[in-house]
N, C-alpha and C positions, 0 to 999 in steps of 0.2 A: 428673410431666407425662405429657400423653395420649399413648399409643402413638401412633407415627407408621406409617403402611402402607410398604410396600416400593415400591411406585408412585408414592406421595407423595414419598419420598425420591427417586428418580430424577430427577422432574419437576423437583425443586428444584434438586438438583445440576445437572443439563442448564443450567437457567438462569442459575445462578449462573458456572458453568464457561464457558457460552459467550457471557456477558456481558463477561467478560474474558480473551478468547485470550493463550495463551503465558503465564499467570499460574497458577503454581502453588500449589495449594490443599493443604494436608497431611490424611491421613486424619484424625488429630489435632481438625482444625478441622471438619469433617462429624461426627465421631462426638459431639463435645460438640454440635454443632447439633442433633443427631436423637436424641441420649440414644440412640446405639446402640455396639454392641462394633465394634474397627477390622475384624476379620473381617468382619462383616455390611456394613460400608462397602465393604470390597473387594470383596464379590461382585455389591452394589449396582454399583460401576465396572465391572465386566466385562459386566453386563447392560446397561447404559448403552451401553459401546462396541461391544454387537451392536445397538444398536437406531440409532446413527450410522450403524455400517458399512452395514445393510442399506439405509437410504434414502440412502447418498451423503450425510450431513450433515456429515462432518468426522470427526474421530478424535480418541480420549483416549488422550495418551501418560502413561505411568506414569513417575517420576522416581525412582531410587534412592537412597539415602544419607541422612545426619542431616537434610539440609534438603528431603530428599525429597518426593514426593506425586503429584499428577495435575495434569493441564492439557489444557485444549481448545484444537484445531488446527482452523482450517478448510479441511482438506486433505483428498485423496481424492476430490476432488468436481467431475472431469475433464467428464464430462457434462454438469454442471451450468455449469461455466465455457463449454463450447461454445456451451450454447444461451444464455447470457448475451450472449457474444460476438454473436451472429447476432442477437438483440434488438437489442442497441446500435448495431448498424451499420445495421438498419433505420432505426430511429430517427433517427440521424446522415444519413442520407440523405435526406429530407425535402427537397425543393426550395425549400422556404420559408426554409432555413438559410442560403441563399445569399446573402452581404454582397456590395457593391460590391468590387473587385478579385478577385474569386475565393475571399474568405476565406469562412470557417465559421462561423457561431454556433453556441455550446457551450456558453454561461453556465450554460443551464436545466440541463443533463445535468450539470455540471461542480456544481451547486449542491443537487443532488437527494439528499436524506440516505439513502435507500435504493440509488442507482445507485451513491454515491461509496463506500459501504459496501461492495456488493459487489466493485466496482474494488480496494478496499482491502484485500479478503483474498484477491484471485484473486493480486494483485502481491506481498502479504506471503508468498505461498505460494512466490512463484518464486526468493524469497532467502533463506527461514527457513534453509535450510543453511550459508547464508554467514554466518550470527551479527552480524547487523550492532549494533552500541552506538546508533546514533541514525539518523534519516530527516531526510534534507534537502532544500527544495526553495526557488525562487525567488518573492518574493509576485508576484501574487496569486490566480492562475487555479488555481493547482495546489498551494495549500493545504489545500483540502478532501480532495483523493485522498489525497496526503500523511499526512496527520492519521488518516485511515482505516488506511492501511500501516502506521504506527507503532503505532496502537490493537491492530491484528491481530497485531503482533510484539512488542507491550509493550516500547516502546521512546519516549524522546523524540523530539518533533519541533524541528528547528532551520529558522529561516526566514532567508534572505540576502535584506535590502533594498535596493531600491535606493535608499534614502534615510535617511540617519543620523539616529536619534532619540536626545535626550538620555538617554533612559530606558537605553537600550543599554549606556550606559559606555564604555569605551575598545574601539574596533570596530577588525576589520583589513579594509583595502578595496582592491579592484581590479578593473582595468579588462578588457574581455572584448569579444572582436568577436561580435558577432549573427549567426547562421550564416544567418539567411533573409535581414536587410536590410546587412549585412554593415557594421554601425555600430558606434562603440566605446560601449559601454554598461559603468554602475558597478552592482558589487553590495557589500554590506558584512554584516561578521558580527561580533557581539561577541566579544572576546578571552577572555571566561570561559565562552564556550558548549560549547565543546568541548575535549578533553583529547589532548597527545599519544599518536600509538599507537592511538586509538580507529579502530574500524571504520565508515565511513558508507554510507548508502545513498541514491544519487538520486533521486528522484522528481518527474516535471511531469507536466502536461497533455498539452503537445503537443512535438514534435519534426519541424523541417525537415532544416537544416542542421546542426544539435549545437551551437551556440556558445553556448546557454545552459546546456549538461551539460558543456561542455568547461571554462566558467567556473567551472562550480561543481568541478570537478575539480584545478583551478587553484587556488580556494581552501581545497581541502582539502591542498593539497600545501603550503600557505603554514602551515598548522596541522599540519603531519606526521601527517596523518590518512590511512588507506588506505580508497580507493572500492570497497568491494566489489561493486557492480551499479548499473545504472541501468534505471529501469522509466518509460514514460510513458503514458499513456491512447492517444494516436494520436502516429502518426509516416508522414509523407510517404513515397510511395514514391521521388521525387524530390528533391533527388540521391541517387543510391543510396549513394555514398561519402559518409558524415556526417562530421564532426569529432571523432566518439569510435569508438573500436574495437568495443565490441559494446553493447547494449542489449536489453530485451524490452520489446514494444508490444503492449497488446490491441487494436487497429485499425491499420489502415494504410490510408492517405488515397491511393486511386490517380490519381485527380482531380476537377476540378469544373469543367463545362462552362457558362457563365454563357449563353452565347447557347440551347444546348438545356435549360438549366436540369435538370442532373442532375448527381448526386455519386455519385462510386464510393468506395464506404467499404467494404473488407473484415475480417474475422476475420484477427487475428495468428494464428502457427501457437502453439501449446503447447507445444512441444518445446523 
């Protein structure tokens, strides 16, 4: 096998690790791939970690033990997060997004791969220490960002559906009150999708009154699952008191003025 240079090993290693956040790769994996000693791979990891820290691109965590190794986390990027929030707010403040009734058009943002990937990485790091076993959302607009959160945490995504499908098998169905329209709605989740005692992270695209998040919390209670966090792309400033106790948002909608053709979207705090 042709000898692989250190810069080539590090480049390949960073590509592999960053493509699968929070997934542990053993030193043996890279040692066999590059035909190098584990001590050499360990030195490569230290150099790669320095590169990520210098340019605020994330971090590498070393996991000890028999099943240990190294994994990449999109963490330590506060300046990039702030810049991303500001750019997102500018994009969402375009008056052409105003829909009749004061609603906001967000479909293009929530379906843009680069944007939802960045959202997913950002929200995943908010709740990384909570160690969720899975991410859950309600169909449909929240699915892309929830999937990217699940990818960054390396956990499954569960989707509560509004209509039961035969391929879901036996399901648990609950009624919940929409926080915005105060309407009774329905969501269902397959019985075999989650297990008692697991930890769930709720992710959604939008929160006004918090009714959907409250419904997901009630759904998780039916499965004896603990909800460890709630993250949304956008929350409205009003009503101030939501139907959930705590949540994190990327942006906050302070108001939409249809007559003046003005949208007031601001970054939510990172703390």
